[in-house]
OpenMM code with the backbone's topology and positions (N, CA, C; nanometers):
from openmm import Vec3, app, unit

residues = "MET SER SER GLN VAL GLN LYS GLY MET TYR VAL GLU LEU ILE TYR LYS VAL LYS ASP LYS LYS THR MET ASP ILE LEU THR GLY VAL GLU PHE PRO LEU GLY TYR VAL HIS GLY HIS ASN GLU ILE LEU ALA PRO SER VAL HIS MET GLU LEU GLU GLY LYS PHE ALA GLY ASP VAL ILE GLU VAL LEU ILE ASP GLY LYS GLN ILE PHE GLY PRO ARG ASP GLU ALA LEU VAL PHE THR ASP TYR ILE ASP ASN VAL PRO MET GLU TYR ARG LYS VAL GLY LEU SER ILE LEU MET GLU ASN ASP GLN GLY GLY THR ARG SER PHE LEU VAL THR ARG ILE ASP ASP LYS THR ILE THR VAL ASP GLY ASN ASN PRO LEU CYS GLY ARG ASP LEU LEU PHE CYS LEU GLU ILE LEU THR VAL ARG GLU PRO THR SER GLU GLU PHE LEU VAL GLY GLY SER VAL VAL PRO ALA PRO GLU ILE SER ASN TRP SER LYS GLN ASN PHE".split()
positions = [
    Vec3(2.5742, 2.1188, 1.8099),
    Vec3(2.5161, 1.9928, 1.7658),
    Vec3(2.4382, 2.0165, 1.6365),
    Vec3(2.4590, 1.9295, 1.5394),
    Vec3(2.3894, 1.9480, 1.4123),
    Vec3(2.2492, 1.8888, 1.4189),
    Vec3(2.1654, 1.9356, 1.3295),
    Vec3(2.0254, 1.8960, 1.3289),
    Vec3(2.0055, 1.7619, 1.2598),
    Vec3(1.9035, 1.6915, 1.3061),
    Vec3(1.8649, 1.5641, 1.2463),
    Vec3(1.7574, 1.5866, 1.1412),
    Vec3(1.7549, 1.4976, 1.0428),
    Vec3(1.6452, 1.4974, 0.9467),
    Vec3(1.5201, 1.4545, 1.0221),
    Vec3(1.4220, 1.5425, 1.0224),
    Vec3(1.2924, 1.5136, 1.0837),
    Vec3(1.1883, 1.6042, 1.0198),
    Vec3(1.0635, 1.5760, 1.0480),
    Vec3(0.9546, 1.6519, 0.9890),
    Vec3(0.9752, 1.8011, 1.0114),
    Vec3(0.9607, 1.8785, 0.9040),
    Vec3(0.9708, 2.0232, 0.9114),
    Vec3(1.1103, 2.0783, 0.8889),
    Vec3(1.2128, 1.9922, 0.8785),
    Vec3(1.3497, 2.0395, 0.8575),
    Vec3(1.3784, 2.0503, 0.7081),
    Vec3(1.4583, 2.1504, 0.6716),
    Vec3(1.5032, 2.1660, 0.5329),
    Vec3(1.6232, 2.0741, 0.5127),
    Vec3(1.6180, 1.9938, 0.4061),
    Vec3(1.7231, 1.8958, 0.3771),
    Vec3(1.7713, 1.9171, 0.2344),
    Vec3(1.9039, 1.9172, 0.2175),
    Vec3(1.9630, 1.9165, 0.0833),
    Vec3(2.0443, 1.7890, 0.0719),
    Vec3(2.0324, 1.7249, -0.0435),
    Vec3(2.1067, 1.6020, -0.0655),
    Vec3(2.1379, 1.5847, -0.2134),
    Vec3(2.2290, 1.4937, -0.2391),
    Vec3(2.2550, 1.4479, -0.3751),
    Vec3(2.2359, 1.2967, -0.3717),
    Vec3(2.2071, 1.2380, -0.4882),
    Vec3(2.1894, 1.0930, -0.4884),
    Vec3(2.2210, 1.0338, -0.6253),
    Vec3(2.2445, 0.9047, -0.6216),
    Vec3(2.2595, 0.8234, -0.7417),
    Vec3(2.1675, 0.7040, -0.7256),
    Vec3(2.1132, 0.6576, -0.8383),
    Vec3(2.0326, 0.5358, -0.8379),
    Vec3(2.1094, 0.4322, -0.9189),
    Vec3(2.1370, 0.3186, -0.8555),
    Vec3(2.2123, 0.2119, -0.9214),
    Vec3(2.1234, 0.0893, -0.9415),
    Vec3(2.1510, 0.0149, -1.0468),
    Vec3(2.0898, -0.1157, -1.0667),
    Vec3(2.1575, -0.2101, -0.9670),
    Vec3(2.0800, -0.2706, -0.8778),
    Vec3(2.1372, -0.3555, -0.7718),
    Vec3(2.2175, -0.4708, -0.8300),
    Vec3(2.1711, -0.5258, -0.9427),
    Vec3(2.2372, -0.6426, -1.0007),
    Vec3(2.3699, -0.6067, -1.0678),
    Vec3(2.3702, -0.5009, -1.1482),
    Vec3(2.4899, -0.4661, -1.2254),
    Vec3(2.5751, -0.3583, -1.1586),
    Vec3(2.5143, -0.2847, -1.0638),
    Vec3(2.5757, -0.1694, -0.9966),
    Vec3(2.6023, -0.0533, -1.0935),
    Vec3(2.5430, -0.0578, -1.2135),
    Vec3(2.5512, 0.0542, -1.3068),
    Vec3(2.4711, 0.1709, -1.2513),
    Vec3(2.5225, 0.2933, -1.2670),
    Vec3(2.4488, 0.4125, -1.2266),
    Vec3(2.3448, 0.4417, -1.3345),
    Vec3(2.2182, 0.4454, -1.2950),
    Vec3(2.1078, 0.4660, -1.3883),
    Vec3(2.0654, 0.6116, -1.3977),
    Vec3(2.0705, 0.6813, -1.2863),
    Vec3(2.0321, 0.8217, -1.2827),
    Vec3(2.0810, 0.8806, -1.1507),
    Vec3(2.0626, 1.0104, -1.1370),
    Vec3(2.1004, 1.0744, -1.0125),
    Vec3(2.1009, 1.2245, -1.0265),
    Vec3(2.1305, 1.2907, -0.9169),
    Vec3(2.1458, 1.4361, -0.9175),
    Vec3(2.2795, 1.4689, -0.8539),
    Vec3(2.3543, 1.5573, -0.9180),
    Vec3(2.4839, 1.5987, -0.8665),
    Vec3(2.4779, 1.7381, -0.8057),
    Vec3(2.3658, 1.8068, -0.8258),
    Vec3(2.3463, 1.9383, -0.7659),
    Vec3(2.2553, 1.9185, -0.6454),
    Vec3(2.2685, 1.9994, -0.5432),
    Vec3(2.1864, 1.9791, -0.4237),
    Vec3(2.0368, 1.9888, -0.4536),
    Vec3(1.9658, 1.8890, -0.4076),
    Vec3(1.8208, 1.8827, -0.4191),
    Vec3(1.7658, 1.9155, -0.2818),
    Vec3(1.6895, 2.0250, -0.2703),
    Vec3(1.6406, 2.0704, -0.1414),
    Vec3(1.4912, 2.0509, -0.1263),
    Vec3(1.4496, 2.0102, -0.0073),
    Vec3(1.3075, 1.9911, 0.0221),
    Vec3(1.2858, 2.0052, 0.1731),
    Vec3(1.1602, 2.0223, 0.2125),
    Vec3(1.1249, 2.0261, 0.3539),
    Vec3(1.0718, 1.8877, 0.3903),
    Vec3(1.1421, 1.8205, 0.4786),
    Vec3(1.1104, 1.6816, 0.5147),
    Vec3(0.9706, 1.6719, 0.5760),
    Vec3(0.8934, 1.5776, 0.5242),
    Vec3(0.7570, 1.5571, 0.5731),
    Vec3(0.6557, 1.6495, 0.5099),
    Vec3(0.7017, 1.7464, 0.4326),
    Vec3(0.6130, 1.8434, 0.3683),
    Vec3(0.6039, 1.8155, 0.2190),
    Vec3(0.7135, 1.7693, 0.1627),
    Vec3(0.7218, 1.7524, 0.0181),
    Vec3(0.8025, 1.6257, -0.0106),
    Vec3(0.7331, 1.5159, -0.0384),
    Vec3(0.8039, 1.3912, -0.0678),
    Vec3(0.8507, 1.3933, -0.2119),
    Vec3(0.9804, 1.4048, -0.2281),
    Vec3(1.0374, 1.4113, -0.3622),
    Vec3(1.0944, 1.2773, -0.4057),
    Vec3(1.1092, 1.1860, -0.3113),
    Vec3(1.1611, 1.0528, -0.3393),
    Vec3(1.0607, 0.9495, -0.2881),
    Vec3(1.0911, 0.8237, -0.3081),
    Vec3(1.0028, 0.7168, -0.2614),
    Vec3(0.9834, 0.7262, -0.1099),
    Vec3(0.8638, 0.6931, -0.0603),
    Vec3(0.8381, 0.7004, 0.0843),
    Vec3(0.9399, 0.6225, 0.1675),
    Vec3(0.9833, 0.5075, 0.1185),
    Vec3(1.0802, 0.4291, 0.1964),
    Vec3(1.2149, 0.5004, 0.2062),
    Vec3(1.2500, 0.5811, 0.1060),
    Vec3(1.3739, 0.6591, 0.1123),
    Vec3(1.3596, 0.7674, 0.2187),
    Vec3(1.2452, 0.8352, 0.2201),
    Vec3(1.2209, 0.9384, 0.3215),
    Vec3(1.2257, 0.8794, 0.4624),
    Vec3(1.1727, 0.7584, 0.4792),
    Vec3(1.1765, 0.6942, 0.6111),
    Vec3(1.3202, 0.6659, 0.6540),
    Vec3(1.4045, 0.6246, 0.5606),
    Vec3(1.5445, 0.5949, 0.5926),
    Vec3(1.6245, 0.7215, 0.6230),
    Vec3(1.5832, 0.8342, 0.5660),
    Vec3(1.6517, 0.9608, 0.5918),
    Vec3(1.6231, 1.0134, 0.7328),
    Vec3(1.5068, 0.9765, 0.7850),
    Vec3(1.4641, 1.0222, 0.9174),
    Vec3(1.5711, 0.9920, 1.0226),
    Vec3(1.6110, 1.0942, 1.0987),
    Vec3(1.7069, 1.0769, 1.2071),
    Vec3(1.8530, 1.0878, 1.1651),
    Vec3(1.8787, 1.1033, 1.0362),
    Vec3(2.0170, 1.1145, 0.9876),
    Vec3(2.0636, 1.2594, 0.9977),
    Vec3(2.1945, 1.2799, 0.9757),
    Vec3(2.2579, 1.4107, 0.9897),
    Vec3(2.3287, 1.4512, 0.8609),
    Vec3(2.3568, 1.5808, 0.8480),
    Vec3(2.4384, 1.6285, 0.7360),
    Vec3(2.5709, 1.5535, 0.7391),
    Vec3(2.6156, 1.5088, 0.6233),
    Vec3(2.7394, 1.4316, 0.6129),
    Vec3(2.7154, 1.2824, 0.6068),
    Vec3(2.5972, 1.2371, 0.6515),
    Vec3(2.5667, 1.0936, 0.6441),
    Vec3(2.5456, 1.0512, 0.4991),
    Vec3(2.5908, 0.9303, 0.4697),
    Vec3(2.5688, 0.8679, 0.3386),
    Vec3(2.4925, 0.7393, 0.3661),
    Vec3(2.3796, 0.7218, 0.2963),
    Vec3(2.2998, 0.6006, 0.3181),
    Vec3(2.2681, 0.5348, 0.1850),
    Vec3(2.2381, 0.4062, 0.1920),
    Vec3(2.1932, 0.3306, 0.0761),
    Vec3(2.0593, 0.2670, 0.1105),
    Vec3(1.9638, 0.2778, 0.0172),
    Vec3(1.8303, 0.2250, 0.0398),
    Vec3(1.7940, 0.1376, -0.0795),
    Vec3(1.7603, 0.0114, -0.0521),
    Vec3(1.7182, -0.0806, -0.1572),
    Vec3(1.5699, -0.0582, -0.1866),
    Vec3(1.5381, -0.0430, -0.3135),
    Vec3(1.4008, -0.0166, -0.3575),
    Vec3(1.3630, -0.1184, -0.4651),
    Vec3(1.2420, -0.1703, -0.4573),
    Vec3(1.1897, -0.2575, -0.5625),
    Vec3(1.1279, -0.1674, -0.6689),
    Vec3(1.1935, -0.1560, -0.7833),
    Vec3(1.1457, -0.0697, -0.8914),
    Vec3(1.0069, -0.1050, -0.9409),
    Vec3(0.9669, -0.2313, -0.9244),
    Vec3(0.8327, -0.2722, -0.9670),
    Vec3(0.7249, -0.2030, -0.8836),
    Vec3(0.7549, -0.1779, -0.7545),
    Vec3(0.6572, -0.1119, -0.6679),
    Vec3(0.6383, 0.0343, -0.7052),
    Vec3(0.7456, 0.0992, -0.7503),
    Vec3(0.7379, 0.2420, -0.7817),
    Vec3(0.6961, 0.2650, -0.9267),
    Vec3(0.7575, 0.1916, -1.0180),
    Vec3(0.7389, 0.2177, -1.1605),
    Vec3(0.6579, 0.1103, -1.2317),
    Vec3(0.6182, 0.0057, -1.1608),
    Vec3(0.5404, -0.1013, -1.2191),
    Vec3(0.6275, -0.2068, -1.2860),
    Vec3(0.5640, -0.3166, -1.3287),
    Vec3(0.6397, -0.4212, -1.3960),
    Vec3(0.6739, -0.3786, -1.5384),
    Vec3(0.7752, -0.4398, -1.5927),
    Vec3(0.8136, -0.4127, -1.7305),
    Vec3(0.7070, -0.4694, -1.8228),
    Vec3(0.6684, -0.3937, -1.9266),
    Vec3(0.5661, -0.4338, -2.0232),
    Vec3(0.6297, -0.4405, -2.1614),
    Vec3(0.6539, -0.5606, -2.2090),
    Vec3(0.7198, -0.5785, -2.3393),
    Vec3(0.6337, -0.5278, -2.4549),
    Vec3(0.5028, -0.5089, -2.4328),
    Vec3(0.4159, -0.4537, -2.5373),
    Vec3(0.4486, -0.3069, -2.5646),
    Vec3(0.5289, -0.2440, -2.4783),
    Vec3(0.5681, -0.1036, -2.4972),
    Vec3(0.7036, -0.0907, -2.5666),
    Vec3(0.7559, -0.2017, -2.6178),
    Vec3(0.8820, -0.2012, -2.6908),
    Vec3(0.8513, -0.2257, -2.8382),
    Vec3(0.8966, -0.1338, -2.9243),
    Vec3(0.8678, -0.1422, -3.0677),
    Vec3(0.9963, -0.1335, -3.1483),
    Vec3(1.0037, -0.2151, -3.2520),
    Vec3(1.1140, -0.2084, -3.3463),
    Vec3(1.0550, -0.1826, -3.4838),
    Vec3(1.1160, -0.0894, -3.5559),
    Vec3(1.0686, -0.0537, -3.6902),
    Vec3(1.1904, -0.0359, -3.7801),
    Vec3(1.1643, -0.0372, -3.9094),
    Vec3(1.2725, -0.0098, -4.0047),
    Vec3(1.3189, 0.1336, -3.9860),
    Vec3(1.4475, 0.1533, -3.9848),
    Vec3(1.5042, 0.2853, -3.9599),
    Vec3(1.4614, 0.3860, -4.0658),
    Vec3(1.4353, 0.3394, -4.1872),
    Vec3(1.3915, 0.4293, -4.2942),
    Vec3(1.2542, 0.4900, -4.2671),
    Vec3(1.1751, 0.4305, -4.1774),
    Vec3(1.0432, 0.4835, -4.1421),
    Vec3(1.0491, 0.5911, -4.0343),
    Vec3(1.1691, 0.6176, -3.9835),
    Vec3(1.1852, 0.7094, -3.8699),
    Vec3(1.2629, 0.8333, -3.9152),
    Vec3(1.2110, 0.9536, -3.8867),
    Vec3(1.2832, 1.0764, -3.9253),
    Vec3(1.4252, 1.0786, -3.8670),
    Vec3(1.5152, 1.1384, -3.9395),
    Vec3(1.6567, 1.1430, -3.9030),
    Vec3(1.6787, 1.1987, -3.7615),
    Vec3(1.5996, 1.3004, -3.7195),
    Vec3(1.6223, 1.3632, -3.5891),
    Vec3(1.5909, 1.2705, -3.4709),
    Vec3(1.5247, 1.1567, -3.4965),
    Vec3(1.4935, 1.0615, -3.3901),
    Vec3(1.5900, 0.9443, -3.3847),
    Vec3(1.6915, 0.9454, -3.4657),
    Vec3(1.7837, 0.8317, -3.4764),
    Vec3(1.9058, 0.8501, -3.3870),
    Vec3(1.8820, 0.8520, -3.2554),
    Vec3(1.9915, 0.8658, -3.1598),
    Vec3(1.9582, 0.7873, -3.0334),
    Vec3(2.0420, 0.6903, -2.9978),
    Vec3(2.0206, 0.6109, -2.8771),
    Vec3(2.0220, 0.7047, -2.7563),
    Vec3(1.9223, 0.6869, -2.6685),
    Vec3(1.9094, 0.7693, -2.5493),
    Vec3(1.8123, 0.8847, -2.5657),
    Vec3(1.7696, 0.9109, -2.6897),
    Vec3(1.6761, 1.0194, -2.7155),
    Vec3(1.5372, 0.9834, -2.6642),
    Vec3(1.4719, 1.0766, -2.5983),
    Vec3(1.3354, 1.0586, -2.5514),
    Vec3(1.2403, 1.1192, -2.6537),
    Vec3(1.1404, 1.0411, -2.6942),
    Vec3(1.0442, 1.0844, -2.7957),
    Vec3(0.9045, 1.0768, -2.7349),
    Vec3(0.8300, 1.1870, -2.7398),
    Vec3(0.6926, 1.1893, -2.6905),
    Vec3(0.6009, 1.1471, -2.8046),
    Vec3(0.5255, 1.0382, -2.7843),
    Vec3(0.4351, 0.9865, -2.8875),
    Vec3(0.2914, 0.9948, -2.8395),
    Vec3(0.2007, 1.0071, -2.9351),
    Vec3(0.0581, 1.0185, -2.9048),
    Vec3(-0.0166, 0.9003, -2.9659),
    Vec3(-0.1111, 0.8406, -2.8880),
    Vec3(-0.1905, 0.7303, -2.9411),
    Vec3(-0.3184, 0.7837, -3.0069),
    Vec3(-0.4007, 0.6922, -3.0584),
    Vec3(-0.5238, 0.7309, -3.1297),
    Vec3(-0.6229, 0.8060, -3.0416),
    Vec3(-0.6176, 0.7841, -2.9097),
    Vec3(-0.7099, 0.8510, -2.8176),
    Vec3(-0.6545, 0.9847, -2.7664),
    Vec3(-0.5360, 1.0245, -2.8122),
    Vec3(-0.4777, 1.1511, -2.7712),
    Vec3(-0.3877, 1.1417, -2.6489),
    Vec3(-0.3745, 1.0214, -2.5922),
    Vec3(-0.2850, 1.0032, -2.4778),
    Vec3(-0.1398, 1.0061, -2.5227),
    Vec3(-0.0524, 1.0565, -2.4377),
    Vec3(0.0891, 1.0635, -2.4732),
    Vec3(0.1722, 0.9765, -2.3788),
    Vec3(0.2848, 0.9319, -2.4299),
    Vec3(0.3806, 0.8526, -2.3528),
    Vec3(0.5188, 0.8813, -2.4085),
    Vec3(0.6148, 0.8854, -2.3187),
    Vec3(0.7529, 0.9072, -2.3586),
    Vec3(0.8178, 0.7727, -2.3898),
    Vec3(0.8842, 0.7648, -2.5035),
    Vec3(0.9575, 0.6453, -2.5447),
    Vec3(1.1044, 0.6815, -2.5565),
    Vec3(1.1886, 0.5870, -2.5199),
    Vec3(1.3324, 0.6064, -2.5245),
    Vec3(1.3900, 0.5219, -2.6371),
    Vec3(1.4730, 0.5833, -2.7220),
    Vec3(1.5409, 0.5074, -2.8265),
    Vec3(1.6486, 0.4245, -2.7572),
    Vec3(1.6359, 0.2915, -2.7671),
    Vec3(1.7272, 0.2039, -2.6932),
    Vec3(1.8259, 0.1297, -2.7832),
    Vec3(1.7971, 0.1214, -2.9130),
    Vec3(1.8856, 0.0440, -3.0011),
    Vec3(1.8684, 0.0917, -3.1441),
    Vec3(1.9796, 0.1007, -3.2145),
    Vec3(1.9784, 0.1325, -3.3575),
    Vec3(2.0836, 0.0446, -3.4241),
    Vec3(2.0459, -0.0140, -3.5382),
    Vec3(2.1448, -0.0837, -3.6202),
    Vec3(2.1278, -0.0354, -3.7644),
    Vec3(2.1885, -0.1024, -3.8578),
    Vec3(2.1834, -0.0573, -3.9975),
    Vec3(2.0425, -0.0560, -4.0550),
    Vec3(1.9540, -0.1426, -4.0047),
    Vec3(1.8209, -0.1559, -4.0639),
    Vec3(1.7056, -0.1163, -3.9726),
    Vec3(1.7255, -0.1227, -3.8394),
    Vec3(1.6126, -0.1026, -3.7482),
    Vec3(1.6446, -0.0054, -3.6354),
    Vec3(1.5368, 0.0413, -3.5739),
    Vec3(1.5451, 0.1253, -3.4543),
    Vec3(1.4448, 0.0693, -3.3536),
    Vec3(1.4832, 0.0643, -3.2258),
    Vec3(1.3962, 0.0136, -3.1193),
    Vec3(1.3714, 0.1248, -3.0187),
    Vec3(1.2437, 0.1420, -2.9827),
    Vec3(1.2045, 0.2385, -2.8796),
    Vec3(1.1331, 0.1628, -2.7681),
    Vec3(1.1437, 0.2152, -2.6458),
    Vec3(1.0883, 0.1486, -2.5285),
    Vec3(1.0085, 0.2504, -2.4479),
    Vec3(0.8806, 0.2212, -2.4242),
    Vec3(0.7925, 0.3101, -2.3484),
    Vec3(0.7892, 0.2816, -2.1997),
    Vec3(0.8657, 0.1832, -2.1537),
    Vec3(0.8745, 0.1544, -2.0106),
    Vec3(0.9615, 0.2587, -1.9423),
    Vec3(0.9314, 0.2886, -1.8172),
    Vec3(1.0215, 0.3718, -1.7392),
    Vec3(1.1525, 0.2955, -1.7279),
    Vec3(1.2664, 0.3597, -1.7524),
    Vec3(1.3945, 0.2880, -1.7480),
    Vec3(1.4246, 0.2220, -1.6133),
    Vec3(1.3548, 0.2614, -1.5057),
    Vec3(1.3804, 0.2039, -1.3739),
    Vec3(1.2816, 0.0935, -1.3362),
    Vec3(1.1800, 0.0683, -1.4205),
    Vec3(1.0792, -0.0309, -1.3843),
    Vec3(1.1377, -0.1723, -1.3898),
    Vec3(1.0833, -0.2581, -1.3053),
    Vec3(1.1210, -0.3983, -1.3066),
    Vec3(1.2604, -0.4291, -1.2539),
    Vec3(1.3277, -0.3346, -1.1930),
    Vec3(1.4641, -0.3549, -1.1427),
    Vec3(1.4668, -0.3404, -0.9909),
    Vec3(1.5653, -0.4045, -0.9304),
    Vec3(1.5972, -0.3758, -0.7914),
    Vec3(1.6948, -0.2592, -0.7935),
    Vec3(1.6595, -0.1525, -0.7240),
    Vec3(1.7361, -0.0285, -0.7288),
    Vec3(1.8024, 0.0005, -0.5956),
    Vec3(1.9196, 0.0579, -0.6018),
    Vec3(1.9910, 0.0993, -0.4826),
    Vec3(2.0051, 0.2515, -0.4880),
    Vec3(1.9331, 0.3214, -0.3985),
    Vec3(1.9445, 0.4665, -0.3880),
    Vec3(2.0621, 0.4957, -0.2949),
    Vec3(2.1613, 0.5669, -0.3457),
    Vec3(2.2786, 0.6058, -0.2662),
    Vec3(2.2682, 0.7567, -0.2449),
    Vec3(2.2445, 0.7973, -0.1210),
    Vec3(2.2189, 0.9377, -0.0898),
    Vec3(2.3247, 0.9938, 0.0026),
    Vec3(2.3639, 1.1190, -0.0247),
    Vec3(2.4534, 1.1917, 0.0647),
    Vec3(2.3798, 1.3157, 0.1135),
    Vec3(2.3646, 1.3266, 0.2439),
    Vec3(2.2944, 1.4401, 0.3032),
    Vec3(2.3938, 1.5546, 0.3183),
    Vec3(2.3648, 1.6667, 0.2561),
    Vec3(2.4550, 1.7814, 0.2578),
    Vec3(2.4196, 1.8826, 0.3655),
    Vec3(2.2901, 1.9066, 0.3838),
    Vec3(2.2435, 2.0115, 0.4752),
    Vec3(2.1196, 1.9638, 0.5484),
    Vec3(2.1133, 1.9945, 0.6776),
    Vec3(1.9907, 1.9767, 0.7560),
    Vec3(1.9807, 2.1000, 0.8450),
    Vec3(1.8713, 2.1758, 0.8286),
    Vec3(1.8545, 2.2987, 0.9063),
    Vec3(1.7072, 2.3371, 0.9096),
    Vec3(1.6775, 2.4384, 0.9886),
    Vec3(1.5420, 2.4944, 0.9895),
    Vec3(1.5185, 2.5618, 0.8541),
    Vec3(1.4014, 2.5452, 0.7953),
    Vec3(1.3738, 2.6122, 0.6690),
    Vec3(1.3413, 2.7591, 0.6896),
    Vec3(1.3653, 2.8382, 0.5870),
    Vec3(1.3158, 2.9758, 0.5905),
    Vec3(1.1637, 2.9685, 0.5773),
    Vec3(1.0956, 3.0754, 0.6058),
    Vec3(0.9489, 3.0739, 0.5936),
    Vec3(0.9069, 3.0491, 0.4496),
    Vec3(0.9831, 3.1021, 0.3552),
    Vec3(0.9518, 3.0823, 0.2136),
    Vec3(0.9736, 2.9368, 0.1721),
    Vec3(1.0839, 2.8761, 0.2185),
    Vec3(1.1103, 2.7347, 0.1892),
    Vec3(1.0011, 2.6467, 0.2489),
    Vec3(0.9585, 2.6781, 0.3702),
    Vec3(0.8528, 2.5992, 0.4335),
    Vec3(0.7223, 2.6108, 0.3554),
    Vec3(0.6936, 2.7303, 0.3093),
    Vec3(0.5704, 2.7540, 0.2343),
    Vec3(0.5656, 2.6734, 0.1050),
    Vec3(0.6764, 2.6685, 0.0305),
    Vec3(0.6781, 2.5969, -0.0983),
    Vec3(0.7217, 2.4516, -0.0839),
    Vec3(0.7754, 2.4146, 0.0314),
    Vec3(0.8146, 2.2766, 0.0545),
    Vec3(0.9528, 2.2404, 0.0036),
    Vec3(1.0322, 2.3412, -0.0335),
    Vec3(1.1660, 2.3113, -0.0842),
    Vec3(1.2449, 2.4349, -0.1156),
    Vec3(1.3435, 2.4156, -0.2034),
    Vec3(1.4339, 2.5244, -0.2412),
    Vec3(1.3586, 2.6404, -0.3032),
    Vec3(1.4082, 2.7583, -0.2756),
    Vec3(1.3532, 2.8797, -0.3363),
    Vec3(1.4635, 2.9361, -0.4244),
    Vec3(1.4346, 2.9393, -0.5532),
    Vec3(1.5320, 2.9885, -0.6505),
    Vec3(1.4915, 3.1290, -0.6897),
    Vec3(1.5846, 3.2238, -0.6849),
    Vec3(1.5487, 3.3605, -0.7239),
    Vec3(1.5057, 3.3662, -0.8702),
    Vec3(1.4112, 3.4521, -0.8977),
    Vec3(1.3641, 3.4692, -1.0352),
    Vec3(1.4765, 3.5270, -1.1207),
    Vec3(1.4831, 3.4852, -1.2471),
    Vec3(1.5884, 3.5397, -1.3337),
    Vec3(1.5631, 3.6868, -1.3637),
    Vec3(1.6721, 3.7593, -1.3861),
    Vec3(1.6573, 3.8989, -1.4253),
    Vec3(1.6170, 3.9024, -1.5719),
    Vec3(1.5194, 3.9832, -1.6015),
    Vec3(1.4729, 3.9970, -1.7407),
    Vec3(1.5025, 4.1391, -1.7847),
    Vec3(1.5793, 4.1486, -1.8913),
    Vec3(1.6139, 4.2821, -1.9406),
    Vec3(1.5108, 4.3267, -2.0422),
    Vec3(1.5116, 4.4523, -2.0710),
    Vec3(1.4165, 4.5107, -2.1659),
    Vec3(1.4747, 4.5180, -2.3058),
    Vec3(1.5255, 4.4085, -2.3534),
    Vec3(1.5802, 4.4057, -2.4883),
    Vec3(1.4661, 4.4123, -2.5887),
    Vec3(1.4889, 4.4811, -2.6935),
    Vec3(1.3908, 4.4829, -2.8012),
    Vec3(1.4380, 4.3875, -2.9098),
    Vec3(1.3534, 4.3666, -3.0088),
    Vec3(1.3883, 4.2773, -3.1192),
    Vec3(1.5109, 4.3296, -3.1950),
    Vec3(1.5378, 4.4573, -3.1852),
    Vec3(1.6525, 4.5160, -3.2538),
    Vec3(1.7846, 4.4589, -3.2023),
    Vec3(1.7849, 4.4123, -3.0778),
    Vec3(1.9080, 4.3626, -3.0167),
    Vec3(1.9439, 4.2214, -3.0608),
    Vec3(1.8576, 4.1560, -3.1357),
    Vec3(1.8850, 4.0189, -3.1759),
    Vec3(1.9480, 4.0123, -3.3120),
] * unit.nanometer
topology = app.Topology()
chain = topology.addChain("A")
for resn in residues:
    res = topology.addResidue(resn, chain)
    for name in ("N", "CA", "C"):
        topology.addAtom(name, app.Element.getBySymbol(name[0]), res)
């Protein structure tokens, strides 16, 4: 008998997040994402609640109100400027740009539109203000190793570091 997702169990899953209205895929992970259930909430609490009691191989969909997680959309965080005022390396739709305000606070802005004369950046989280559909596939449910339990998720081996000197470059 396979194990159920419950507190203290190690779970690996993959997921996609879709816009409920358009069904466009907005984001997701295609590599297994591992965590210890009830120890490390890596997704929205309502998603974790829906995972409870499920098994490896189960596929579930969970509707999420993006406004609750990411807040409402704020049009004051959308800016359009003449493209000539923007350095060439920032002129790519989809590029994330970290900007700093006068008080030293930072926010990530996404380049959302470019035309012959202007560029538009948006400081809203791309998932805010939307109804989202989390589509999850549970790959593994098992007892965690002691190390996984301690860190609350996957344990990745440290990379091997060789003793190369500057001469090798």
